[in-house]
C-alpha positions as CSV (number, residue, x, y, z in Angstrom):
1,M,0.1,0.0,-0.2
2,R,1.2,3.8,-0.5
3,A,1.8,5.6,2.6
4,Y,2.9,9.4,3.3
5,Q,5.5,8.8,5.8
6,I,8.7,10.2,7.4
7,E,11.7,8.3,7.8
8,D,13.2,10.4,10.8
9,Y,11.9,13.3,12.7
10,G,13.0,16.5,10.9
11,A,13.0,14.5,7.7
12,E,11.1,15.7,4.5
13,P,7.8,13.0,4.3
14,R,7.5,11.4,1.1
15,L,4.7,8.7,-0.2
16,S,6.1,5.5,0.0
17,D,5.2,1.8,-0.8
18,I,5.1,-0.4,2.3
19,R,3.4,-3.6,3.6
20,L,0.1,-3.8,5.3
21,P,0.9,-5.0,8.8
22,P,-1.2,-8.0,10.2
23,C,-4.1,-7.4,12.8
24,A,-2.9,-7.9,16.4
25,P,-5.5,-9.0,19.0
26,G,-7.8,-5.6,20.0
27,Q,-7.1,-4.3,16.3
28,V,-8.7,-3.7,13.5
29,Q,-7.5,-3.7,9.5
30,L,-9.1,-0.5,7.8
31,R,-9.5,0.6,4.2
32,I,-9.2,4.4,4.6
33,A,-11.2,6.7,2.9
34,A,-10.3,10.0,4.2
35,C,-7.8,11.7,6.4
36,A,-7.9,15.1,8.0
37,L,-5.0,17.3,8.3
38,N,-4.1,19.1,11.5
39,F,-1.5,21.5,12.6
40,A,0.0,18.8,15.0
41,D,0.9,17.0,12.0
42,L,3.4,19.7,11.3
43,L,4.7,19.5,14.7
44,M,5.3,15.5,14.3
45,I,7.1,16.1,11.3
46,E,9.5,18.4,13.2
47,G,9.6,16.1,16.1
48,R,8.0,18.3,18.4
49,Y,4.6,16.9,19.2
50,Q,4.0,15.4,22.6
51,E,4.2,11.9,21.2
52,R,6.8,10.4,19.3
53,P,6.4,7.1,17.7
54,E,9.5,5.1,16.7
55,P,10.2,5.9,13.1
56,P,9.5,5.5,10.1
57,V,5.9,7.1,10.9
58,T,3.1,7.4,8.8
59,L,1.5,10.9,9.2
60,G,-2.2,11.7,9.7
61,M,-3.8,11.8,13.1
62,E,-7.6,11.4,12.2
63,L,-9.2,9.1,9.7
64,A,-12.3,7.3,8.6
65,G,-12.7,4.0,6.5
66,R,-14.2,0.7,6.4
67,I,-13.0,-2.2,8.4
68,E,-11.5,-5.1,6.3
69,A,-10.4,-7.4,9.1
70,V,-10.6,-7.6,12.9
71,G,-7.9,-9.3,15.3
72,A,-8.7,-11.7,18.1
73,E,-10.6,-10.2,20.9
74,V,-12.6,-7.7,19.1
75,T,-16.2,-7.3,19.8
76,E,-17.2,-3.7,19.8
77,V,-16.9,-3.3,15.9
78,S,-17.2,-5.8,12.9
79,V,-16.0,-6.1,9.2
80,G,-17.4,-3.7,6.7
81,Q,-18.6,-1.4,9.6
82,A,-17.5,2.3,8.8
83,V,-15.8,3.6,11.7
84,A,-13.7,6.9,12.4
85,V,-10.5,6.7,14.2
86,Y,-8.6,9.2,16.5
87,A,-5.3,7.2,15.6
88,G,-2.6,10.0,16.3
89,H,-0.4,8.7,13.2
90,G,-1.2,6.4,10.4
91,G,-4.0,8.1,8.6
92,L,-2.2,9.0,5.4
93,A,-2.2,6.0,3.7
94,E,-4.5,3.8,1.6
95,A,-5.2,1.2,4.8
96,G,-3.9,0.8,8.4
97,V,-4.0,-0.9,11.3
98,F,-5.5,0.3,14.3
99,D,-6.7,-0.3,18.1
100,A,-10.4,-1.2,18.0
101,A,-10.8,1.1,21.4
102,R,-10.0,4.0,19.4
103,C,-12.7,3.3,17.0
104,T,-16.2,5.6,16.8
105,P,-18.9,4.1,14.7
106,V,-19.9,6.2,11.8
107,P,-23.7,6.7,11.6
108,D,-25.6,6.4,8.6
109,G,-26.1,9.8,7.1
110,I,-22.4,10.9,7.7
111,D,-20.0,10.5,5.0
112,L,-16.5,9.4,5.6
113,Q,-14.8,12.7,4.8
114,T,-17.1,14.3,7.1
115,A,-16.6,11.8,9.9
116,A,-12.4,11.9,9.4
117,A,-12.8,16.0,10.0
118,L,-15.1,16.1,12.9
119,Q,-12.8,14.1,15.5
120,I,-10.1,16.3,16.5
121,A,-11.3,19.7,16.1
122,H,-15.0,18.9,17.0
123,G,-14.0,16.1,19.7
124,T,-11.4,18.8,21.3
125,G,-14.2,21.3,21.3
126,H,-16.8,19.5,22.9
127,L,-14.6,17.9,25.6
128,A,-13.2,21.6,26.5
129,L,-16.4,23.5,26.6
130,A,-18.6,20.7,27.9
131,R,-16.6,18.8,30.0
132,R,-13.5,20.9,31.0
133,A,-15.0,24.4,31.2
134,R,-18.5,23.3,32.1
135,L,-19.9,26.1,29.4
136,Q,-23.6,27.0,30.2
137,P,-26.6,28.2,27.9
138,G,-26.6,32.0,28.3
139,E,-22.5,32.6,29.4
140,T,-20.6,34.1,26.6
141,L,-17.8,32.1,24.8
142,L,-14.8,33.9,23.4
143,V,-13.0,31.8,20.4
144,L,-9.4,33.0,19.4
145,G,-8.2,31.6,16.1
146,A,-11.8,31.4,15.3
147,A,-11.5,30.9,11.5
148,G,-9.4,27.6,11.6
149,G,-10.5,24.1,12.0
150,V,-10.2,23.9,15.3
151,G,-11.7,27.4,16.2
152,L,-14.4,27.1,14.2
153,A,-15.5,24.0,15.8
154,A,-15.6,25.6,19.1
155,V,-17.9,28.3,17.6
156,E,-20.2,25.7,16.5
157,I,-20.3,23.8,19.8
158,G,-20.8,27.1,21.7
159,R,-23.6,28.0,19.7
160,L,-25.4,24.6,19.7
161,I,-24.4,24.6,23.7
162,G,-26.8,28.0,24.0
163,A,-23.9,30.4,24.5
164,R,-23.2,33.7,22.9
165,V,-20.2,33.4,20.7
166,I,-17.6,36.1,20.2
167,A,-15.3,34.8,17.3
168,A,-11.9,36.7,17.0
169,A,-9.7,36.2,13.9
170,R,-7.5,38.2,11.5
171,G,-9.6,39.4,8.5
172,A,-13.1,40.3,7.3
173,D,-12.8,36.9,4.9
174,R,-11.9,34.7,7.7
175,L,-14.5,36.5,10.2
176,R,-17.2,35.6,7.7
177,V,-16.7,32.1,7.9
178,A,-16.8,32.2,11.6
179,E,-19.8,34.2,11.4
180,T,-21.4,31.4,9.4
181,A,-20.5,28.6,12.3
182,G,-22.4,30.6,14.5
183,A,-20.9,33.6,16.1
184,S,-23.0,36.4,16.9
185,H,-19.8,39.0,17.5
186,L,-16.6,39.3,15.5
187,I,-13.5,40.8,16.4
188,D,-10.8,41.4,13.7
189,T,-7.6,41.1,15.4
190,A,-5.7,42.8,12.5
191,T,-7.4,46.2,13.5
192,Q,-9.2,45.7,16.9
193,D,-8.0,45.2,20.5
194,I,-9.3,41.7,21.8
195,R,-9.5,42.8,25.5
196,D,-11.2,46.2,24.7
197,A,-13.5,44.7,22.2
198,V,-14.8,41.9,24.6
199,K,-15.2,44.2,27.4
200,A,-17.4,46.3,25.4
201,L,-19.6,43.4,25.0
202,G,-19.8,42.9,28.6
203,G,-16.9,40.4,29.2
204,A,-16.1,36.6,28.5
205,D,-17.2,33.9,30.9
206,V,-15.2,31.1,29.0
207,A,-12.2,31.9,26.6
208,Y,-11.2,29.0,23.9
209,D,-7.4,30.0,23.0
210,T,-5.9,28.2,20.4
211,V,-3.3,30.7,19.5
212,G,-1.2,31.6,22.8
213,G,1.0,34.7,23.3
214,D,-0.6,38.1,23.1
215,A,-4.0,36.7,22.5
216,F,-3.8,34.4,25.4
217,T,-2.9,37.4,27.7
218,A,-5.7,39.8,25.9
219,A,-8.5,36.7,26.5
220,F,-7.1,36.5,30.1
221,R,-7.7,40.1,30.9
222,S,-11.3,40.1,29.4
223,L,-12.4,37.3,31.5
224,N,-15.6,38.2,33.8
225,P,-15.1,36.6,37.8
226,E,-15.2,32.9,37.7
227,G,-14.2,32.9,34.1
228,R,-12.6,29.9,32.6
229,L,-9.7,30.3,29.9
230,L,-9.2,27.2,27.9
231,S,-5.4,26.8,26.6
232,I,-5.7,24.5,23.6
233,G,-2.7,25.3,21.4
234,F,-0.1,27.7,20.7
235,A,-0.3,28.6,16.9
236,S,1.5,31.9,17.3
237,G,4.5,29.9,18.4
238,T,4.8,31.4,22.1
239,V,3.6,29.9,25.0
240,P,2.2,32.7,27.6
241,P,3.1,33.1,31.1
242,I,0.5,33.0,33.5
243,K,0.6,34.9,37.1
244,A,-0.9,33.2,39.5
245,N,-1.9,36.0,41.6
246,H,-4.1,37.3,38.7
247,L,-6.0,34.0,39.1
248,L,-6.6,34.3,42.7
249,V,-7.5,38.0,42.6
250,K,-9.6,37.6,39.4
251,N,-11.3,34.4,40.7
252,I,-10.7,32.6,37.6
253,D,-9.4,29.1,36.1
254,V,-6.9,28.4,33.4
255,I,-7.8,24.9,32.0
256,G,-5.6,22.5,29.9
257,L,-6.9,20.4,27.3
258,N,-4.6,17.8,25.4
259,L,-6.9,15.4,23.5
260,A,-3.9,12.9,22.7
261,G,-3.9,12.0,26.4
262,Y,-7.5,10.9,26.5
263,P,-7.0,7.4,24.6
264,H,-4.7,6.7,27.4
265,F,-6.6,7.9,30.7
266,N,-10.3,8.2,29.8
267,P,-11.0,6.6,26.2
268,A,-14.5,6.6,27.1
269,A,-14.9,10.2,27.7
270,L,-13.0,10.7,24.0
271,R,-15.4,8.4,22.4
272,D,-18.6,10.2,23.8
273,S,-17.6,13.3,22.7
274,I,-17.0,12.5,19.1
275,A,-20.3,10.3,19.5
276,Q,-22.2,13.6,20.5
277,V,-20.7,15.3,17.9
278,F,-21.8,12.8,15.3
279,D,-25.3,12.8,16.4
280,W,-25.5,16.6,16.1
281,A,-23.7,16.3,12.6
282,R,-26.4,13.7,11.5
283,A,-29.3,16.0,12.8
284,G,-27.7,18.7,10.5
285,K,-26.9,20.5,13.7
286,L,-23.2,21.1,12.4
287,S,-20.9,20.2,9.9
288,P,-17.1,20.7,9.4
289,H,-16.1,23.5,7.1
290,I,-13.7,21.5,4.3
291,G,-12.0,24.0,2.4
292,H,-9.4,21.5,0.6
293,R,-10.2,17.9,-0.6
294,L,-6.9,16.8,-2.2
295,P,-5.4,12.9,-3.1
296,L,-2.8,11.1,-1.2
297,D,0.0,12.3,-3.5
298,R,-0.9,16.0,-2.9
299,A,-0.6,15.5,0.8
300,A,2.2,18.1,0.5
301,E,0.3,20.6,-1.0
302,G,-2.2,20.3,2.0
303,L,0.7,20.4,4.7
304,A,2.0,23.6,3.1
305,L,-1.3,25.2,3.3
306,L,-1.3,24.4,6.9
307,R,2.4,25.7,7.5
308,G,1.5,29.0,5.6
309,R,-1.8,29.7,7.5
310,Q,-3.7,29.8,4.2
311,A,-6.3,27.3,5.0
312,T,-9.8,28.1,6.3
313,G,-11.4,25.1,8.2
314,K,-10.3,21.4,7.3
315,I,-8.3,20.1,4.7
316,V,-9.1,16.4,3.7
317,V,-7.0,13.8,2.0
318,T,-8.8,11.0,0.3
319,P,-6.6,7.8,-0.4
């Protein structure tokens, strides 16, 4: 089969012909229909992602396809079933072998490209907002980086929970995408001060930060008492400092969310969040914005779009 791999961390990825490994107990063999790209794929290439499997590594963290074989002890899924897999790696290939515990059944009515693209961004959004930050109907949610895949998912999920959503992103075109996803207020970070704009709207109860750096600090300062700031990522490249005395004085929480940890310490919570997202999608209440669809031999173009911050929403590769 063909797979898009790195031979070592820091090496240029390339399309290779490799053998499909057999199913071990507890695993499934999947014919891959779609794989969605993520900023974390770039970190994996550079060796800067928190998980570092032994090279060579097939890239691609979230995927969907149909099961072609199952190993011993697999009872929760079966041959022929459509499943989505948050695998961490292995998705940019024509086929693969994955742990059955990481598979979420795809309901009828959801195509496999959509299923692949819903897992990381929307799974993160649901776990972070519903479970970790306890976002309530009627609260105000600020989403930083609201035009990217993870940010757009948070906008959609915040709206579904019943929050008033403020979207912050750079440029009118990107903000229009966030508005379509459900944001009721827009902040252009190219021309507006985040803190001043949010304070003028009454402050935020929850802030969802995928950016880090100065944007994190501005969101921190815009929170209302008992507000919660979710640290999701650092797309700016800068990890911000946190002043503990300000947490105390303002009575606010800073909450971290690392989706990659959940398959290890609470896989059920992750599967439940993805299943909830799929239920919303099947009901027509949300759908991922897929800005680019590319074949496997053009995966490098997709990664270049991510690296240059030229992607709006998700990029899906179809082996």
